[in-house]
N, C-alpha and C positions, 0 to 999 in steps of 0.2 A: 430479305432471308427467311429459309424457311421455315418454319416452326415443326417441329417433330410432335407428331399427335401420339397421344399417352398411349392410346390402342398398339403405335409402331415399335415402341422403343422394347430392344432386345433384352430377355431376360436377364436378369444379375447374374452372374454365373460364379458358380463357390466353389472352387478345390479343393477337395478334402483331403490329406494326406496322413498318415500315422498309425495307430492299430488297427490293426483290419477289423474285430467284429464292432470296434464303434463306431468310427470312419464309417463302414457298411449300413449301421445301423441311420447315422445323420442322413446318408444320401436317400437309402429309401423314404424316410420321414419327410425329408424335402421333396423329392421329386414325385411321391403321392399322396400329395398332399391335394393337388387339385387347382395350384396354382400355377398360373402361367406367366409368373414375372419376376422367378428364381429357379434357377434348373443347376443343380449339383453331379459333380464327379468325382470320384477316388483317383488318385495318383499310385499306379501300383509302382509300389518300390522293387523293379524289376528292370529287366533290359525294354520292357514292355512300354514302361514309361515314356519312350523317348518316342510313340505314337501318338503321346498327346501333348508335345511342342506345341504345336498351336493356339488348342486350348489350355494352357499355362499361359502363353504370351498375351490370351483376351481373357484369363478368368481377372473379374472384378476383385474377390477375397478369397485370401489363402487360408485354410482352417487345419492349425498340426494338431492332431487330435493323440492324446495321451504319451505322446516322445518327450521329454522333459530337455528343458535348452543346459547346457555347461555340463553334460552327464559325464562323469571323467571314461566311463567305458570304451569299448573302440564303436561299439553297435552308436552310440552317442556319438561320438565326434562323425561319425559319417553319414548320420540322422543330420546332426546340424551341418556340415557341407552341404546334403544336397539340398537345404532348410536356404540356407545362404547362397546356394543357384538359382533358386526359384526366386526370390530376391534381385537379382540379379535380372531374369531373365521379364520377369515383369515390376520394375519397385515400384510402379503407382498403385500394386495393388494392396487391399489393405487387410493387414495379418492379425490373427486369429489365434492365442491358444486357449486351445480347451483343455481342461485338466478332470483328469479320469477315478485319480485317486491313489493309486499306487503311488506315480512318477510327482504326487505332493509329496508323500513319506520318502523317497527317496533324493528326493530335491531337498525336503528339510535337513536330512541326516548328511547327505555329501558336503552340505553350509554347515555344520555344525563339524565335521570332519576335516573340514581346508582344501577338499576335494573336489568342488566346483568349476570349471572355469571361469572364470569371474568375464571372460572379453562376452560370449554366447550371453550368458546369463545377466548381463548389467544392460544389451543389446535386446531382449526377449521385455525385458522392463516398460519398456517402450511401446509396445507394442498391446493389443486388446486379451482380455484373458474374461475366460470363462470358466465355473469351476459345476461341476452334478453334484452338488449338498451345498447347503449352506455353512457345514463344517469344516470342508474343503476352503468356503470363503474365508473365513477367518484364520485357519491354518496356514494360507496364503499370505493374509494379511500378514503375520510375525514375519513373514522373508520378504517383506517387502513389492510384495504384488500385490494392486487390487482389482477384484476379478468379480462378474455378475454371479448372481447362483440361476443355475440352466440348466435341468435335471433331460439327461435325454430318456425320451418313455420309446413304449412300444404299441403298436396298436392293441394285442393282445390284452394288455391292461382296462382294454374296455369291457365293460362287466355289467351281465344280465341279473336277472333275481340271482341271489346270496345262495348256494347249495345249504343244506342241513350237514351238520357236523356229522361222521361218520358213527355209525353202532360202535366199531370196536376204534379205542384210543390208540393212536400213532404219530410219530414223529417222523419229519420228514427234514432232509437238511441236503447240501451240495456239497461235495468235499472232492476236488481233484485230487489224482493220484501224484502228483507231483508237485503240488501246494501242500498237500495235508495240512502243515504244522499250521500255514497260514489260512487254512478255513476251519482252525477249532479241530481238526480231526483227531486228535489226542483226546480233546476235551470230550469231545461226542460218545466217544468210544469210554473211555470212563462212566460217563452219567449210563449208556445201558449196561454197561458192567455190574452196576449198581442197580441199575432197578430192569430186572430180569423182566417182569411182568409187562413193561411197553414196547414194541414194536417199535424199531428205525429203518427206517426206509433211506437209505442213502442214494442219491447220484451225481454223474459228472464223475466217479470213476470203480473201479473193480475192485478198490480195497485193498492191493500190493501190500500196504505195508503195513497192515496187522500183522501181528505176529502169531496172535490166536482168535480162530474167528469165533462170534458170540451167534447162540440160536436165535435172538431174538433181534441183529443188526442182518439183511438182508441189502448189498450194494447191486445198482443197477445199471450202473455203464451211463455212458452219455446217451442222453434222450434231447430228441428235439421239440417234441410236442410234450407240455408238463401237466394240459389239464387234468389229465386223469390223476394223476400223485396231487395235486392239490386237492382234487374233491376227496381223496379217500385217506387225507392227512386232518389231523387235529389241531396241529401246531409245527411249525418252522420254526426251526434252528437259526440263525446263522450267524455265525461266532465268529467274525473275520479280524486279524490283530489291526487292517485300515483300509475304509471303505469308502466310496462314492456312496449315489443314492442305492443302495442292494436292490436289483431288481426282481430279482427271487423275495423277498420280503418284500414290496410293494404287490406283484404278483398274490402271492399268499394273502395280504388283506385284504386287494382286490378279491377273490374267490369268499371272505368271509372267516377266512382261520384267522388262530393265535399265535403272534410271531414273536421268539424271544433273539433279540438281537443285541448287537453289541454297542453298538449305533444309537443315537438320540432323536429317535422314529417314535413321530406322535401315534397312540396306540401299538403300541409293542412294548412288551415286558423287555426292559433292561438288564443282561448279564456280561459283565466284563468278558472281553477274551483270555481263556484261560481259567478259567474262573468254574470247576468242573463243580465244588459246593453248591455254588448259586445257582448251578443250573441242573441239579440232581434238587432242588428244596427248590425250584418256581415248573420245574416238571411233576415235580409230587403234590404239589398244589392244585396245579390244573388236572391232573389224574383224578385227584379224591374227586374235583367237582363235578367232572365226567360220568367217574363210579355212581354218584349222588344226582344225578340226571340234572344238576344243576349248570353244566355247562351249556349256552348257546353259543351261536355263531360269533366273527367279532364284528357285527354290525353298524360300528362306530369309528372302523379302521375301515371298512370299505368304502363306508361314505366319504371319507379322506380320502382316501385315494381317487376315487370320482370325481373329487371337487380340484384334489390339486395336483393332480398328473392326469387329466385328461389328457389324452397323446393329440387329439387336433387342437386342445388351446394353448396344447405345449408348443407345438408344432406352427402355430400361428404367431406366438410370442417371439420362436427363434427367428422366423422368416421377417420379422416386422423389425428385429434386432438387425440383423441382415443387412435388409435396406437402407437403415438407417445409417448405417456406415457405410454402403455404397455411394450414399447420395450426399453424404459430406466428406468424401473423399478431395 
């Protein structure tokens, strides 16, 4: 009997399907890792997906990213149908759900409302599950799903020397126009109104939701390269109703910036979503320290990110997990 040598084994094939930005980030992380024993591809949710049928049939692992099972919406029903089709095309592939944030919130709410489609949900509980943050793991456990924490990281989190804080105190935040309430836009606007001496830079949107522009708030729209924004900021504010491990928070910490966050991330200042009074209080404290010359870069936060969210280490950890799943089929 001929024995296959380790060097001749084909790479474990990972088919990613789901929310585009996260699925793409995962594909890039896996394929740019320098490892030859794993290869990932994103299955397009369009007619182009038909071109990938052969790859689907030979895939070792299906990873469903950000699309929750049993959603009562028509999109949820369509995606569950696509997922079922993949299962029929390749019943031997390992199935993994990757939860990224709002999908957990919506599933929990649907379960409470009694609108969650139980058949898809019960079937999904039999599969493997990963979550982008430790608190998502806890939330999933409350609804009967056991998941492992695996944060989606990006190469940009790799930092060098931590830059000094800018001479002018300023606040940076990400607020998309279409979801400004979810991302705390009203709370940030109220803080800016009450703190006219502080400059606020908002990326991700043009501020069409603002009824009365403020002279100390500047909207910069969508930005591909955020490095200059982090260097020029003193504080990053991320106040979201619900979240995975926010990449903007990690990036800002990597740059040694102070971070006000609505979720319990180490070396960040905690302020709840919608708490404008708390935001004003914490920004005022930081502003006074800066004005007195006592505010320094957040070096503990930068060290924490480099140690716990090192992109290469996190990617290697994910690859090891996927290879173990494939070997145990």
